[in-house]
C-alpha positions as a printed NumPy array, in Angstrom:
array([[ 41.494, -48.619, -34.358],
       [ 45.015, -47.346, -34.794],
       [ 47.036, -44.694, -33.002],
       [ 50.673, -43.64 , -32.808],
       [ 52.654, -43.373, -29.61 ],
       [ 56.194, -42.332, -28.678],
       [ 57.987, -44.366, -26.04 ],
       [ 61.629, -43.681, -25.367],
       [ 63.511, -43.94 , -28.635],
       [ 60.695, -45.754, -30.387],
       [ 57.746, -44.601, -32.474],
       [ 55.007, -47.154, -31.944],
       [ 51.851, -48.076, -33.804],
       [ 49.133, -49.326, -31.484],
       [ 46.496, -51.356, -33.339],
       [ 43.334, -52.871, -31.911],
       [ 41.443, -55.204, -34.225],
       [ 37.701, -54.886, -34.401],
       [ 35.76 , -56.77 , -31.788],
       [ 35.889, -60.556, -32.338],
       [ 38.179, -60.058, -35.324],
       [ 41.673, -61.182, -34.397],
       [ 43.038, -61.76 , -37.891],
       [ 46.635, -60.793, -37.125],
       [ 47.631, -63.807, -35.045],
       [ 46.978, -66.348, -37.824],
       [ 48.996, -64.18 , -40.233],
       [ 51.977, -64.048, -37.907],
       [ 51.764, -67.782, -37.126],
       [ 52.094, -68.442, -40.849],
       [ 55.009, -65.959, -41.142],
       [ 52.907, -63.775, -43.408],
       [ 52.743, -59.981, -43.612],
       [ 49.646, -58.219, -42.307],
       [ 48.596, -55.03 , -44.106],
       [ 46.852, -52.476, -41.897],
       [ 44.968, -49.514, -43.384],
       [ 46.407, -50.33 , -46.823],
       [ 49.606, -48.628, -45.626],
       [ 51.429, -50.487, -42.859],
       [ 52.972, -53.874, -43.716],
       [ 53.605, -55.594, -40.399],
       [ 55.31 , -58.898, -39.723],
       [ 55.955, -60.673, -36.446],
       [ 59.453, -59.11 , -36.442],
       [ 57.893, -55.69 , -35.916],
       [ 55.703, -56.875, -33.067],
       [ 56.373, -55.467, -29.594],
       [ 53.232, -56.701, -27.825],
       [ 51.757, -59.285, -27.571],
       [ 55.054, -61.142, -27.823],
       [ 53.48 , -64.548, -28.322],
       [ 51.389, -65.858, -31.21 ],
       [ 51.026, -69.403, -30.029],
       [ 48.047, -71.421, -31.176],
       [ 44.935, -70.801, -29.179],
       [ 46.094, -67.414, -27.901],
       [ 43.208, -65.073, -27.154],
       [ 44.09 , -61.449, -27.7  ],
       [ 42.816, -59.229, -24.936],
       [ 45.204, -56.346, -25.6  ],
       [ 46.378, -54.084, -28.397],
       [ 48.988, -55.093, -30.927],
       [ 51.994, -52.785, -30.642],
       [ 54.476, -52.451, -33.485],
       [ 57.714, -50.473, -33.763],
       [ 57.323, -48.096, -36.72 ],
       [ 60.571, -46.173, -36.269],
       [ 63.512, -45.426, -34.027],
       [ 64.952, -42.079, -32.916],
       [ 68.111, -40.923, -34.685],
       [ 69.506, -37.387, -34.302],
       [ 66.167, -35.838, -33.232],
       [ 64.248, -37.626, -36.021],
       [ 62.236, -40.826, -35.965],
       [ 63.589, -42.971, -38.795],
       [ 60.637, -44.823, -40.308],
       [ 61.112, -48.513, -41.109],
       [ 61.034, -48.709, -44.924],
       [ 59.904, -52.34 , -44.803],
       [ 56.746, -51.351, -42.952],
       [ 55.779, -48.429, -45.21 ],
       [ 57.14 , -50.053, -48.401],
       [ 59.185, -47.079, -49.689],
       [ 62.498, -46.846, -51.509],
       [ 63.502, -43.653, -49.691],
       [ 63.798, -43.335, -45.943],
       [ 61.411, -40.947, -44.202],
       [ 62.317, -39.051, -41.037],
       [ 59.845, -37.217, -38.771],
       [ 61.074, -34.741, -36.175],
       [ 60.577, -35.935, -32.627],
       [ 58.539, -32.855, -31.662],
       [ 55.859, -33.438, -34.317],
       [ 52.437, -34.54 , -33.121],
       [ 52.087, -37.701, -35.205],
       [ 48.905, -39.587, -35.926],
       [ 47.752, -42.147, -38.486],
       [ 46.591, -39.223, -40.673],
       [ 50.267, -38.354, -41.234],
       [ 50.626, -41.695, -43.01 ],
       [ 47.187, -42.589, -44.362],
       [ 44.967, -40.286, -46.439],
       [ 41.212, -40.448, -45.982],
       [ 40.677, -42.736, -48.962],
       [ 43.28 , -45.274, -47.836],
       [ 46.124, -43.772, -49.866],
       [ 49.597, -44.218, -48.401],
       [ 50.949, -40.683, -48.105],
       [ 54.577, -41.782, -47.884],
       [ 54.391, -44.088, -50.898],
       [ 52.774, -41.334, -52.969],
       [ 55.619, -38.964, -52.044],
       [ 58.178, -41.732, -52.541],
       [ 57.042, -42.173, -56.147],
       [ 57.813, -38.508, -56.879],
       [ 60.906, -37.78 , -54.777],
       [ 64.209, -39.562, -55.257],
       [ 65.981, -38.835, -51.98 ],
       [ 65.479, -39.364, -48.271],
       [ 62.806, -37.091, -46.843],
       [ 63.075, -35.147, -43.576],
       [ 59.918, -33.569, -42.189],
       [ 59.812, -30.929, -39.456],
       [ 62.616, -29.509, -37.367],
       [ 65.334, -27.116, -38.49 ],
       [ 67.483, -29.494, -40.496],
       [ 68.737, -27.964, -43.746],
       [ 66.564, -29.217, -46.611],
       [ 63.772, -30.567, -44.415],
       [ 60.114, -30.057, -45.323],
       [ 58.39 , -27.764, -42.776],
       [ 55.795, -29.452, -40.61 ],
       [ 53.073, -27.017, -41.707],
       [ 53.832, -27.653, -45.385],
       [ 53.542, -31.398, -44.808],
       [ 50.205, -31.041, -43.021],
       [ 48.957, -28.766, -45.812],
       [ 50.022, -31.414, -48.319],
       [ 48.026, -34.077, -46.494],
       [ 44.933, -31.888, -46.661],
       [ 45.346, -31.748, -50.433],
       [ 44.775, -35.489, -50.797],
       [ 41.305, -36.182, -52.227],
       [ 38.598, -37.382, -49.867],
       [ 35.716, -39.691, -50.755],
       [ 33.384, -36.73 , -51.439],
       [ 35.898, -35.194, -53.834],
       [ 36.443, -38.488, -55.659],
       [ 32.694, -38.924, -56.081],
       [ 32.417, -35.38 , -57.497],
       [ 35.318, -36.042, -59.842],
       [ 33.785, -39.284, -61.082],
       [ 30.453, -37.55 , -61.694],
       [ 32.186, -34.765, -63.616],
       [ 33.994, -37.276, -65.842],
       [ 30.765, -39.176, -66.563],
       [ 28.95 , -35.915, -67.249],
       [ 31.576, -34.935, -69.823],
       [ 30.772, -38.095, -71.804],
       [ 26.991, -37.834, -71.466],
       [ 26.791, -34.158, -72.402],
       [ 27.515, -35.008, -76.057],
       [ 24.294, -37.038, -76.259],
       [ 21.833, -35.554, -73.738],
       [ 20.723, -31.988, -73.05 ],
       [ 19.46 , -32.465, -69.49 ],
       [ 22.732, -33.534, -67.854],
       [ 23.452, -31.919, -64.47 ],
       [ 26.302, -29.417, -64.37 ],
       [ 28.502, -31.435, -62.019],
       [ 31.708, -30.058, -63.546],
       [ 30.806, -26.562, -62.352],
       [ 30.053, -27.9  , -58.86 ],
       [ 33.336, -29.834, -58.842],
       [ 35.288, -26.732, -59.895],
       [ 33.516, -24.682, -57.223],
       [ 34.439, -27.266, -54.602],
       [ 38.109, -27.325, -55.686],
       [ 38.297, -23.527, -55.713],
       [ 37.001, -23.477, -52.167],
       [ 39.388, -26.215, -51.038],
       [ 42.48 , -24.849, -52.741],
       [ 41.639, -21.176, -52.405],
       [ 43.433, -20.808, -49.095],
       [ 46.676, -21.785, -50.807],
       [ 46.509, -18.934, -53.291],
       [ 48.537, -15.822, -52.581],
       [ 50.404, -17.244, -49.594],
       [ 53.783, -16.214, -51.023],
       [ 53.01 , -12.523, -51.335],
       [ 52.371, -11.799, -47.632],
       [ 55.649, -13.537, -46.755],
       [ 57.809, -11.35 , -48.993],
       [ 55.718,  -8.147, -48.923],
       [ 57.403,  -6.633, -45.888],
       [ 60.912,  -7.222, -47.208],
       [ 59.977,  -5.84 , -50.618],
       [ 58.356,  -2.796, -49.043],
       [ 61.511,  -2.125, -47.033],
       [ 63.599,  -2.51 , -50.196],
       [ 61.576,   0.067, -52.126],
       [ 61.634,   2.511, -49.201],
       [ 65.436,   2.226, -49.113],
       [ 65.715,   2.725, -52.876],
       [ 63.46 ,   5.779, -52.759],
       [ 65.43 ,   7.312, -49.899],
       [ 68.695,   6.58 , -51.701],
       [ 67.535,   8.185, -54.954],
       [ 66.093,  11.248, -53.207],
       [ 69.361,  11.705, -51.331],
       [ 71.402,  11.372, -54.52 ],
       [ 69.281,  13.917, -56.359],
       [ 69.678,  16.328, -53.456],
       [ 73.478,  15.992, -53.495],
       [ 74.081,  15.348, -57.187],
       [ 77.147,  17.608, -57.333],
       [ 78.995,  15.363, -54.87 ],
       [ 79.109,  12.478, -57.359],
       [ 81.452,  11.961, -60.26 ],
       [ 79.91 ,  10.661, -63.486],
       [ 81.336,   7.201, -62.853],
       [ 80.15 ,   7.003, -59.23 ],
       [ 76.73 ,   8.318, -60.204],
       [ 76.353,   5.597, -62.835],
       [ 77.453,   2.922, -60.36 ],
       [ 74.887,   3.956, -57.739],
       [ 72.014,   4.387, -60.207],
       [ 72.832,   1.06 , -61.854],
       [ 72.312,  -0.729, -58.53 ],
       [ 68.858,   0.846, -58.255],
       [ 68.012,  -0.12 , -61.84 ],
       [ 69.028,  -3.757, -61.316],
       [ 66.735,  -3.961, -58.293],
       [ 63.86 ,  -2.286, -60.143],
       [ 64.312,  -4.466, -63.243],
       [ 65.093,  -7.944, -61.826],
       [ 65.106,  -9.515, -65.307],
       [ 68.705,  -8.288, -65.57 ],
       [ 71.155, -10.453, -63.658],
       [ 74.454,  -8.866, -64.716],
       [ 75.819,  -5.469, -65.749],
       [ 79.234,  -5.17 , -67.402],
       [ 81.019,  -1.835, -67.801],
       [ 83.227,  -0.911, -70.747],
       [ 82.051,  -3.888, -72.784],
       [ 83.933,  -4.189, -76.096],
       [ 82.25 ,  -4.077, -79.493],
       [ 83.773,  -4.046, -82.985],
       [ 82.968,  -1.299, -85.482],
       [ 82.13 ,  -3.254, -88.668],
       [ 83.103,  -0.285, -90.882],
       [ 86.7  ,   0.353, -89.839],
       [ 87.26 ,  -2.743, -87.664],
       [ 88.217,  -0.663, -84.621],
       [ 87.225,  -1.671, -81.104],
       [ 84.726,   0.524, -79.27 ],
       [ 83.527,   0.283, -75.682],
       [ 79.902,   0.289, -74.508],
       [ 79.434,   2.136, -71.21 ],
       [ 77.174,  -0.488, -69.627],
       [ 75.976,  -3.823, -71.033],
       [ 72.975,  -5.482, -69.349],
       [ 72.441,  -9.251, -69.397],
       [ 69.042, -10.811, -68.68 ],
       [ 68.334, -14.28 , -67.284],
       [ 68.125, -15.789, -70.787],
       [ 71.541, -14.427, -71.807],
       [ 70.167, -11.713, -74.094],
       [ 71.952,  -8.383, -73.862],
       [ 70.663,  -4.809, -73.781],
       [ 72.398,  -1.466, -73.363],
       [ 71.852,   1.301, -70.837],
       [ 72.991,   4.921, -70.825],
       [ 72.968,   6.677, -67.454],
       [ 73.461,  10.456, -67.46 ],
       [ 73.611,  12.843, -64.534],
       [ 70.292,  14.671, -64.04 ],
       [ 70.683,  18.032, -65.784],
       [ 67.397,  19.96 , -65.825],
       [ 67.195,  21.093, -69.434],
       [ 68.35 ,  18.121, -71.488],
       [ 65.102,  16.427, -72.507],
       [ 63.001,  18.685, -74.746],
       [ 63.355,  22.312, -75.769],
       [ 61.947,  25.161, -73.697],
       [ 60.567,  26.847, -76.801],
       [ 58.453,  25.346, -79.518],
       [ 59.616,  24.821, -83.063],
       [ 56.621,  24.836, -85.439],
       [ 54.297,  24.148, -82.489],
       [ 56.452,  21.262, -81.21 ],
       [ 58.846,  20.793, -78.327],
       [ 61.784,  19.041, -79.958],
       [ 64.421,  16.801, -78.294],
       [ 67.509,  18.539, -76.974],
       [ 70.976,  17.706, -78.293],
       [ 71.861,  15.803, -75.109],
       [ 68.918,  13.443, -75.619],
       [ 69.386,  13.129, -79.405],
       [ 73.088,  12.49 , -78.981],
       [ 72.505,   9.81 , -76.331],
       [ 69.951,   8.054, -78.528],
       [ 72.349,   8.229, -81.477],
       [ 75.101,   6.697, -79.366],
       [ 72.837,   3.815, -78.372],
       [ 71.6  ,   3.266, -81.921],
       [ 75.183,   3.109, -83.16 ],
       [ 76.264,   0.542, -80.554],
       [ 73.165,  -1.554, -81.232],
       [ 74.055,  -1.485, -84.945],
       [ 77.616,  -2.57 , -84.158],
       [ 76.411,  -5.437, -81.949],
       [ 73.871,  -6.666, -84.502],
       [ 76.503,  -6.705, -87.271],
       [ 78.963,  -8.487, -84.963],
       [ 76.512, -11.41 , -84.681],
       [ 77.578, -14.875, -83.548],
       [ 81.255, -13.951, -83.475],
       [ 80.445, -11.162, -81.049],
       [ 78.411, -13.56 , -78.909],
       [ 81.404, -15.899, -78.634],
       [ 83.786, -13.012, -77.904],
       [ 81.626, -11.534, -75.14 ],
       [ 80.856, -14.949, -73.622],
       [ 84.565, -15.794, -73.462],
       [ 85.412, -12.389, -71.955],
       [ 82.874, -12.677, -69.14 ],
       [ 82.844, -16.465, -68.697],
       [ 84.292, -16.291, -65.162],
       [ 81.445, -13.986, -64.099],
       [ 78.65 , -16.052, -65.675],
       [ 77.005, -19.298, -64.507],
       [ 78.466, -22.487, -65.941],
       [ 77.248, -23.058, -69.488],
       [ 75.675, -19.597, -69.709],
       [ 76.059, -17.924, -73.109],
       [ 75.475, -14.329, -74.132],
       [ 73.158, -13.679, -77.081],
       [ 72.892, -10.741, -79.455],
       [ 69.25 , -10.929, -80.534],
       [ 67.708,  -7.57 , -81.372],
       [ 69.281,  -5.711, -78.421],
       [ 67.47 ,  -2.676, -77.018],
       [ 68.59 ,   0.423, -75.201],
       [ 67.489,   2.041, -71.941],
       [ 68.236,   5.691, -71.134],
       [ 68.184,   7.259, -67.66 ],
       [ 68.653,  11.021, -67.809],
       [ 67.228,  14.45 , -67.006],
       [ 64.452,  15.728, -64.771],
       [ 60.821,  15.801, -65.742],
       [ 59.329,  17.673, -62.79 ],
       [ 59.578,  21.066, -64.486],
       [ 58.098,  19.979, -67.813],
       [ 54.751,  21.479, -68.77 ],
       [ 51.882,  19.182, -69.859],
       [ 52.578,  20.033, -73.515],
       [ 56.259,  19.292, -73.086],
       [ 55.427,  15.965, -71.448],
       [ 53.132,  15.018, -74.331],
       [ 55.79 ,  15.817, -76.916],
       [ 58.373,  13.973, -74.824],
       [ 56.173,  10.854, -74.923],
       [ 56.004,  11.124, -78.711],
       [ 59.795,  11.468, -78.872],
       [ 60.292,   8.391, -76.679],
       [ 58.022,   6.221, -78.815],
       [ 59.667,   7.07 , -82.12 ],
       [ 62.95 ,   5.328, -81.255],
       [ 62.148,   1.675, -81.925],
       [ 65.486,   0.417, -80.589],
       [ 65.057,   2.159, -77.236],
       [ 63.087,   0.324, -74.539],
       [ 62.407,   3.491, -72.6  ],
       [ 63.748,   6.943, -71.814],
       [ 63.253,   7.458, -68.084],
       [ 63.794,  10.697, -66.211],
       [ 64.828,  10.675, -62.588],
       [ 61.41 ,  11.986, -61.63 ],
       [ 59.921,   8.985, -63.449],
       [ 62.066,   6.757, -61.265],
       [ 60.902,   8.548, -58.124],
       [ 57.29 ,   8.226, -59.206],
       [ 57.693,   4.541, -60.019],
       [ 59.141,   3.867, -56.578],
       [ 56.402,   5.862, -54.82 ],
       [ 53.625,   4.115, -56.732],
       [ 55.182,   0.712, -55.98 ],
       [ 55.382,   1.513, -52.268],
       [ 51.8  ,   2.773, -52.259],
       [ 50.629,  -0.452, -53.911],
       [ 52.459,  -2.659, -51.386],
       [ 51.092,  -0.638, -48.468],
       [ 47.527,  -0.712, -49.831],
       [ 47.727,  -4.506, -50.068],
       [ 48.411,  -4.616, -46.338],
       [ 45.103,  -2.981, -45.458]])
């Protein structure tokens, strides 16, 4: 039997050999190491009690070993005892037992972690970089037990036999079912943690956009673009940077032009975005032309502007990549390079709330015909996207 105990500044292992089985004393007399539970490697130097191992000694009490000593609120585990390269520290407030060190099948938990991690490990407490106590206990529960190992072995044997026999039991299905049940509680644990913060974020974005649309006349074009761009970056997290007035060279006359806003995603690829103030009648015509609602000049002109800049960027090629990377190097992560690989455009403009169903249908056709444009989004589309996102987050709470 083995149990852990805290006494003063010491973390102790109390071990009682089985009845009539004192095998430790002969080991210590011969200056040999005694291995307990395939995990703890004790020598006489670690022994606290009994303090004598003289010949003929009859052990009537537990063997007590010092496993670790307290240092800055953490018990520092003796690496010689647990046979690890890294040092392990357990917070003094943790309820420690042998299960924190020995898995059910006799696997040393610390040595298994030690083989994968190449730094000292702190568990519990509030130290920066420490592993939370709950996460450590969850990890221990993930170690395979004897039942799981037997199921796994049966599944492996079944896989070999199934090629030759038709009446083999479906142990693989049973093993998968068992694992799904065991690991199922781990699935989806991240979402509840971040849901509330995300929900608050989307509520704030919706309120901000509604307020802007209600007081649109109070914004200059530049300020409007700045505010909307912040919303877009939060709604499209693939983009990590946005640069205004980005230069591009016209390959025809060699003159420098400036792109209003250049978006950069996490891979370094660039896209373009055009943000226009929300005029009502700038999407499709109010009257039909040959039974069609056609795009208004404001929309056609914006698309043309994007198409032209995309053409300039594509022709600029690798030289343009180097030029843009050098220009924005101080604002990019170290070693990060911008790439011009089939850039696309995004347009934010107009209102869609007053469009009739037929106008909306024709607008969808217009949007899909521009192959270089990711999307043409009205401000009512943005509002709807935010409302649907909030509704989805709130429904997941019920």
